[in-house]
Every structure is written in C-alpha cells, then in structure tokens.
PDB file of N, CA, C and O in Angstrom, chain B, residues numbered from 101:
ATOM      1  N   MET B 101       7.229 149.921 -29.403  1.00  0.00           N
ATOM      2  CA  MET B 101       7.814 148.572 -29.766  1.00  0.00           C
ATOM      3  C   MET B 101       8.681 148.205 -28.484  1.00  0.00           C
ATOM      4  O   MET B 101       8.884 147.015 -28.239  1.00  0.00           O
ATOM      5  N   LYS B 102       9.160 149.126 -27.723  1.00  0.00           N
ATOM      6  CA  LYS B 102       9.822 148.768 -26.460  1.00  0.00           C
ATOM      7  C   LYS B 102       9.073 147.876 -25.593  1.00  0.00           C
ATOM      8  O   LYS B 102       9.512 146.823 -25.132  1.00  0.00           O
ATOM      9  N   GLU B 103       7.893 148.369 -25.393  1.00  0.00           N
ATOM     10  CA  GLU B 103       6.882 147.593 -24.332  1.00  0.00           C
ATOM     11  C   GLU B 103       6.785 146.247 -24.726  1.00  0.00           C
ATOM     12  O   GLU B 103       6.859 145.361 -23.874  1.00  0.00           O
ATOM     13  N   PHE B 104       6.605 145.953 -26.082  1.00  0.00           N
ATOM     14  CA  PHE B 104       6.284 144.537 -26.446  1.00  0.00           C
ATOM     15  C   PHE B 104       7.555 143.678 -26.202  1.00  0.00           C
ATOM     16  O   PHE B 104       7.461 142.486 -25.913  1.00  0.00           O
ATOM     17  N   GLU B 105       8.831 144.365 -26.337  1.00  0.00           N
ATOM     18  CA  GLU B 105      10.086 143.472 -26.128  1.00  0.00           C
ATOM     19  C   GLU B 105      10.520 143.206 -24.699  1.00  0.00           C
ATOM     20  O   GLU B 105      11.161 142.228 -24.315  1.00  0.00           O
ATOM     21  N   ASP B 106      10.034 144.315 -23.900  1.00  0.00           N
ATOM     22  CA  ASP B 106       9.982 144.101 -22.397  1.00  0.00           C
ATOM     23  C   ASP B 106       9.062 143.071 -22.096  1.00  0.00           C
ATOM     24  O   ASP B 106       9.536 142.139 -21.447  1.00  0.00           O
ATOM     25  N   ARG B 107       7.995 143.008 -22.370  1.00  0.00           N
ATOM     26  CA  ARG B 107       6.857 141.990 -22.079  1.00  0.00           C
ATOM     27  C   ARG B 107       7.163 140.719 -22.484  1.00  0.00           C
ATOM     28  O   ARG B 107       7.045 139.774 -21.704  1.00  0.00           O
ATOM     29  N   PHE B 108       7.618 140.554 -23.830  1.00  0.00           N
ATOM     30  CA  PHE B 108       8.171 139.346 -24.485  1.00  0.00           C
ATOM     31  C   PHE B 108       9.316 138.819 -23.554  1.00  0.00           C
ATOM     32  O   PHE B 108       9.306 137.626 -23.251  1.00  0.00           O
ATOM     33  N   SER B 109      10.206 139.563 -23.130  1.00  0.00           N
ATOM     34  CA  SER B 109      11.505 139.149 -22.374  1.00  0.00           C
ATOM     35  C   SER B 109      10.882 138.558 -21.040  1.00  0.00           C
ATOM     36  O   SER B 109      11.322 137.476 -20.653  1.00  0.00           O
ATOM     37  N   GLU B 110       9.876 139.199 -20.301  1.00  0.00           N
ATOM     38  CA  GLU B 110       9.500 138.854 -19.231  1.00  0.00           C
ATOM     39  C   GLU B 110       8.659 137.437 -19.258  1.00  0.00           C
ATOM     40  O   GLU B 110       8.695 136.714 -18.262  1.00  0.00           O
ATOM     41  N   LEU B 111       7.997 137.106 -20.274  1.00  0.00           N
ATOM     42  CA  LEU B 111       7.244 135.777 -20.659  1.00  0.00           C
ATOM     43  C   LEU B 111       8.310 134.870 -20.886  1.00  0.00           C
ATOM     44  O   LEU B 111       8.232 133.768 -20.343  1.00  0.00           O
ATOM     45  N   GLN B 112       9.297 135.143 -21.597  1.00  0.00           N
ATOM     46  CA  GLN B 112      10.381 134.316 -21.855  1.00  0.00           C
ATOM     47  C   GLN B 112      11.141 133.772 -20.653  1.00  0.00           C
ATOM     48  O   GLN B 112      11.498 132.601 -20.525  1.00  0.00           O
ATOM     49  N   ALA B 113      11.331 134.700 -19.842  1.00  0.00           N
ATOM     50  CA  ALA B 113      12.187 134.360 -18.580  1.00  0.00           C
ATOM     51  C   ALA B 113      11.298 133.450 -17.706  1.00  0.00           C
ATOM     52  O   ALA B 113      11.787 132.508 -17.083  1.00  0.00           O
ATOM     53  N   ASP B 114       9.883 133.770 -17.670  1.00  0.00           N
ATOM     54  CA  ASP B 114       8.896 133.031 -16.821  1.00  0.00           C
ATOM     55  C   ASP B 114       9.045 131.707 -17.393  1.00  0.00           C
ATOM     56  O   ASP B 114       9.302 130.755 -16.657  1.00  0.00           O
ATOM     57  N   MET B 115       8.893 131.555 -18.759  1.00  0.00           N
ATOM     58  CA  MET B 115       8.749 130.063 -19.430  1.00  0.00           C
ATOM     59  C   MET B 115      10.029 129.134 -19.009  1.00  0.00           C
ATOM     60  O   MET B 115       9.941 127.960 -18.648  1.00  0.00           O
ATOM     61  N   VAL B 116      11.123 129.821 -19.115  1.00  0.00           N
ATOM     62  CA  VAL B 116      12.495 129.223 -18.757  1.00  0.00           C
ATOM     63  C   VAL B 116      12.346 128.962 -17.369  1.00  0.00           C
ATOM     64  O   VAL B 116      12.558 127.790 -17.057  1.00  0.00           O
ATOM     65  N   SER B 117      12.031 129.757 -16.432  1.00  0.00           N
ATOM     66  CA  SER B 117      11.965 129.365 -14.904  1.00  0.00           C
ATOM     67  C   SER B 117      11.082 128.322 -14.625  1.00  0.00           C
ATOM     68  O   SER B 117      11.364 127.567 -13.694  1.00  0.00           O
ATOM     69  N   ILE B 118       9.906 128.121 -15.367  1.00  0.00           N
ATOM     70  CA  ILE B 118       8.971 127.107 -15.123  1.00  0.00           C
ATOM     71  C   ILE B 118       9.667 125.767 -15.679  1.00  0.00           C
ATOM     72  O   ILE B 118       9.653 124.739 -15.002  1.00  0.00           O
ATOM     73  N   CYS B 119      10.190 125.820 -16.760  1.00  0.00           N
ATOM     74  CA  CYS B 119      10.784 124.683 -17.369  1.00  0.00           C
ATOM     75  C   CYS B 119      11.998 123.944 -16.476  1.00  0.00           C
ATOM     76  O   CYS B 119      12.169 122.736 -16.311  1.00  0.00           O
ATOM     77  N   MET B 120      12.652 124.879 -16.041  1.00  0.00           N
ATOM     78  CA  MET B 120      13.758 124.533 -15.107  1.00  0.00           C
ATOM     79  C   MET B 120      13.319 124.066 -13.706  1.00  0.00           C
ATOM     80  O   MET B 120      13.971 123.218 -13.095  1.00  0.00           O
ATOM     81  N   GLU B 121      12.206 124.631 -13.208  1.00  0.00           N
ATOM     82  CA  GLU B 121      11.691 123.910 -11.930  1.00  0.00           C
ATOM     83  C   GLU B 121      11.030 122.618 -12.332  1.00  0.00           C
ATOM     84  O   GLU B 121      10.994 121.719 -11.492  1.00  0.00           O
ATOM     85  N   TYR B 122      10.525 122.431 -13.476  1.00  0.00           N
ATOM     86  CA  TYR B 122       9.960 121.015 -13.851  1.00  0.00           C
ATOM     87  C   TYR B 122      11.105 120.156 -13.744  1.00  0.00           C
ATOM     88  O   TYR B 122      11.026 119.097 -13.121  1.00  0.00           O
ATOM     89  N   ALA B 123      12.360 120.603 -14.410  1.00  0.00           N
ATOM     90  CA  ALA B 123      13.424 119.711 -14.609  1.00  0.00           C
ATOM     91  C   ALA B 123      14.328 119.528 -13.178  1.00  0.00           C
ATOM     92  O   ALA B 123      15.344 118.837 -13.091  1.00  0.00           O
ATOM     93  N   LYS B 124      13.790 120.216 -12.216  1.00  0.00           N
ATOM     94  CA  LYS B 124      14.385 120.214 -11.038  1.00  0.00           C
ATOM     95  C   LYS B 124      16.027 120.731 -11.282  1.00  0.00           C
ATOM     96  O   LYS B 124      17.010 120.069 -10.949  1.00  0.00           O
ATOM     97  N   ASP B 125      16.055 121.978 -11.896  1.00  0.00           N
ATOM     98  CA  ASP B 125      17.539 122.406 -12.254  1.00  0.00           C
ATOM     99  C   ASP B 125      18.559 121.490 -12.616  1.00  0.00           C
ATOM    100  O   ASP B 125      19.748 121.691 -12.366  1.00  0.00           O
ATOM    101  N   ARG B 126      18.038 120.296 -13.312  1.00  0.00           N
ATOM    102  CA  ARG B 126      19.227 119.202 -13.753  1.00  0.00           C
ATOM    103  C   ARG B 126      19.497 119.385 -15.287  1.00  0.00           C
ATOM    104  O   ARG B 126      20.196 118.603 -15.932  1.00  0.00           O
ATOM    105  N   ALA B 127      18.856 120.532 -15.831  1.00  0.00           N
ATOM    106  CA  ALA B 127      19.005 120.558 -17.382  1.00  0.00           C
ATOM    107  C   ALA B 127      19.959 121.532 -17.639  1.00  0.00           C
ATOM    108  O   ALA B 127      19.934 122.604 -17.034  1.00  0.00           O
ATOM    109  N   ASP B 128      20.980 121.213 -18.655  1.00  0.00           N
ATOM    110  CA  ASP B 128      21.817 122.307 -19.035  1.00  0.00           C
ATOM    111  C   ASP B 128      21.281 123.166 -20.243  1.00  0.00           C
ATOM    112  O   ASP B 128      21.753 124.280 -20.473  1.00  0.00           O
ATOM    113  N   LYS B 129      20.351 122.651 -20.950  1.00  0.00           N
ATOM    114  CA  LYS B 129      19.794 123.420 -21.992  1.00  0.00           C
ATOM    115  C   LYS B 129      18.287 123.058 -22.010  1.00  0.00           C
ATOM    116  O   LYS B 129      17.914 121.919 -21.729  1.00  0.00           O
ATOM    117  N   VAL B 130      17.463 124.013 -22.332  1.00  0.00           N
ATOM    118  CA  VAL B 130      16.158 124.095 -22.469  1.00  0.00           C
ATOM    119  C   VAL B 130      15.582 124.537 -23.636  1.00  0.00           C
ATOM    120  O   VAL B 130      15.783 125.694 -24.004  1.00  0.00           O
ATOM    121  N   TYR B 131      14.784 123.661 -24.375  1.00  0.00           N
ATOM    122  CA  TYR B 131      14.309 124.140 -25.601  1.00  0.00           C
ATOM    123  C   TYR B 131      12.827 124.324 -25.475  1.00  0.00           C
ATOM    124  O   TYR B 131      12.168 123.393 -25.012  1.00  0.00           O
ATOM    125  N   ILE B 132      12.252 125.411 -25.833  1.00  0.00           N
ATOM    126  CA  ILE B 132      10.720 125.846 -25.695  1.00  0.00           C
ATOM    127  C   ILE B 132      10.251 126.092 -27.061  1.00  0.00           C
ATOM    128  O   ILE B 132      10.849 126.813 -27.860  1.00  0.00           O
ATOM    129  N   TYR B 133       9.061 125.411 -27.322  1.00  0.00           N
ATOM    130  CA  TYR B 133       8.254 125.636 -28.542  1.00  0.00           C
ATOM    131  C   TYR B 133       6.846 126.109 -27.993  1.00  0.00           C
ATOM    132  O   TYR B 133       6.210 125.456 -27.165  1.00  0.00           O
ATOM    133  N   ALA B 134       6.445 127.249 -28.509  1.00  0.00           N
ATOM    134  CA  ALA B 134       5.248 127.828 -28.431  1.00  0.00           C
ATOM    135  C   ALA B 134       4.678 128.271 -29.580  1.00  0.00           C
ATOM    136  O   ALA B 134       5.331 128.920 -30.397  1.00  0.00           O
ATOM    137  N   SER B 135       3.197 127.914 -29.785  1.00  0.00           N
ATOM    138  CA  SER B 135       2.517 128.256 -31.014  1.00  0.00           C
ATOM    139  C   SER B 135       1.156 128.933 -30.621  1.00  0.00           C
ATOM    140  O   SER B 135       0.487 128.508 -29.679  1.00  0.00           O
ATOM    141  N   CYS B 136       0.800 129.947 -31.346  1.00  0.00           N
ATOM    142  CA  CYS B 136      -0.383 130.629 -31.066  1.00  0.00           C
ATOM    143  C   CYS B 136      -1.136 130.714 -32.421  1.00  0.00           C
ATOM    144  O   CYS B 136      -0.712 131.525 -33.244  1.00  0.00           O
ATOM    145  N   GLU B 137      -2.156 129.990 -32.711  1.00  0.00           N
ATOM    146  CA  GLU B 137      -2.794 130.070 -34.044  1.00  0.00           C
ATOM    147  C   GLU B 137      -4.457 130.356 -33.698  1.00  0.00           C
ATOM    148  O   GLU B 137      -4.940 130.367 -32.566  1.00  0.00           O
ATOM    149  N   VAL B 138      -5.018 130.529 -34.677  1.00  0.00           N
ATOM    150  CA  VAL B 138      -6.488 131.012 -34.674  1.00  0.00           C
ATOM    151  C   VAL B 138      -7.255 130.069 -33.689  1.00  0.00           C
ATOM    152  O   VAL B 138      -8.034 130.478 -32.828  1.00  0.00           O
ATOM    153  N   THR B 139      -6.972 128.890 -33.894  1.00  0.00           N
ATOM    154  CA  THR B 139      -7.928 127.838 -33.150  1.00  0.00           C
ATOM    155  C   THR B 139      -7.150 126.971 -32.132  1.00  0.00           C
ATOM    156  O   THR B 139      -7.644 125.972 -31.609  1.00  0.00           O
ATOM    157  N   ASN B 140      -5.973 127.395 -31.903  1.00  0.00           N
ATOM    158  CA  ASN B 140      -5.075 126.429 -31.197  1.00  0.00           C
ATOM    159  C   ASN B 140      -3.819 127.071 -30.522  1.00  0.00           C
ATOM    160  O   ASN B 140      -2.957 127.644 -31.190  1.00  0.00           O
ATOM    161  N   ILE B 141      -3.758 126.937 -29.084  1.00  0.00           N
ATOM    162  CA  ILE B 141      -2.595 127.508 -28.573  1.00  0.00           C
ATOM    163  C   ILE B 141      -1.843 126.379 -27.734  1.00  0.00           C
ATOM    164  O   ILE B 141      -2.390 125.792 -26.801  1.00  0.00           O
ATOM    165  N   GLY B 142      -0.485 126.122 -28.170  1.00  0.00           N
ATOM    166  CA  GLY B 142       0.153 125.031 -27.635  1.00  0.00           C
ATOM    167  C   GLY B 142       1.522 125.372 -27.213  1.00  0.00           C
ATOM    168  O   GLY B 142       2.043 126.411 -27.619  1.00  0.00           O
ATOM    169  N   ALA B 143       2.161 124.534 -26.396  1.00  0.00           N
ATOM    170  CA  ALA B 143       3.531 124.703 -25.931  1.00  0.00           C
ATOM    171  C   ALA B 143       4.006 123.498 -25.559  1.00  0.00           C
ATOM    172  O   ALA B 143       3.264 122.616 -25.126  1.00  0.00           O
ATOM    173  N   SER B 144       5.320 123.357 -25.703  1.00  0.00           N
ATOM    174  CA  SER B 144       6.170 122.207 -25.231  1.00  0.00           C
ATOM    175  C   SER B 144       7.623 122.514 -24.847  1.00  0.00           C
ATOM    176  O   SER B 144       8.179 123.533 -25.257  1.00  0.00           O
ATOM    177  N   ASN B 145       8.211 121.649 -24.080  1.00  0.00           N
ATOM    178  CA  ASN B 145       9.649 121.857 -23.863  1.00  0.00           C
ATOM    179  C   ASN B 145      10.477 120.655 -23.773  1.00  0.00           C
ATOM    180  O   ASN B 145       9.958 119.590 -23.438  1.00  0.00           O
ATOM    181  N   ILE B 146      11.671 120.737 -24.035  1.00  0.00           N
ATOM    182  CA  ILE B 146      12.652 119.683 -23.975  1.00  0.00           C
ATOM    183  C   ILE B 146      13.800 120.134 -23.143  1.00  0.00           C
ATOM    184  O   ILE B 146      14.423 121.166 -23.393  1.00  0.00           O
ATOM    185  N   ASN B 147      14.086 119.288 -22.084  1.00  0.00           N
ATOM    186  CA  ASN B 147      15.213 119.506 -21.133  1.00  0.00           C
ATOM    187  C   ASN B 147      16.353 118.614 -21.416  1.00  0.00           C
ATOM    188  O   ASN B 147      16.121 117.405 -21.412  1.00  0.00           O
ATOM    189  N   THR B 148      17.495 119.005 -21.650  1.00  0.00           N
ATOM    190  CA  THR B 148      18.751 118.152 -21.995  1.00  0.00           C
ATOM    191  C   THR B 148      19.863 118.303 -20.970  1.00  0.00           C
ATOM    192  O   THR B 148      20.059 119.415 -20.479  1.00  0.00           O
ATOM    193  N   LYS B 149      20.492 117.418 -20.669  1.00  0.00           N
ATOM    194  CA  LYS B 149      21.664 117.388 -19.781  1.00  0.00           C
ATOM    195  C   LYS B 149      22.938 117.133 -20.582  1.00  0.00           C
ATOM    196  O   LYS B 149      24.026 117.073 -20.009  1.00  0.00           O
TER     197      LYS B 149
END
C-alpha cells in the first residue's frame, strides 16, 4: 500500500506544479479534478487568486 501512496503523492505534486506553471504562480488556490473511467480519462483545473 505504501508504494501506491508514494506514487499517488508524486503524481499529485506533478499536477499541482503543472497547474501553477500554467497560472504563472499567480494563484493562491488550485482545484484539480481528475477522472478515469472505462471509456474516458479527463482532467481539469481551476486557479483562484
């Protein structure tokens, strides 16, 4: 189980980093939504100041 948690934390940190890069570090909060279903994989983010 520890391997899953470590990998998930790495992916989460990467997603936040990408969102902050997209927002040019002007966001105070980052909301990330990710979904993985049988026929669809999607993600979106909202950056707020």
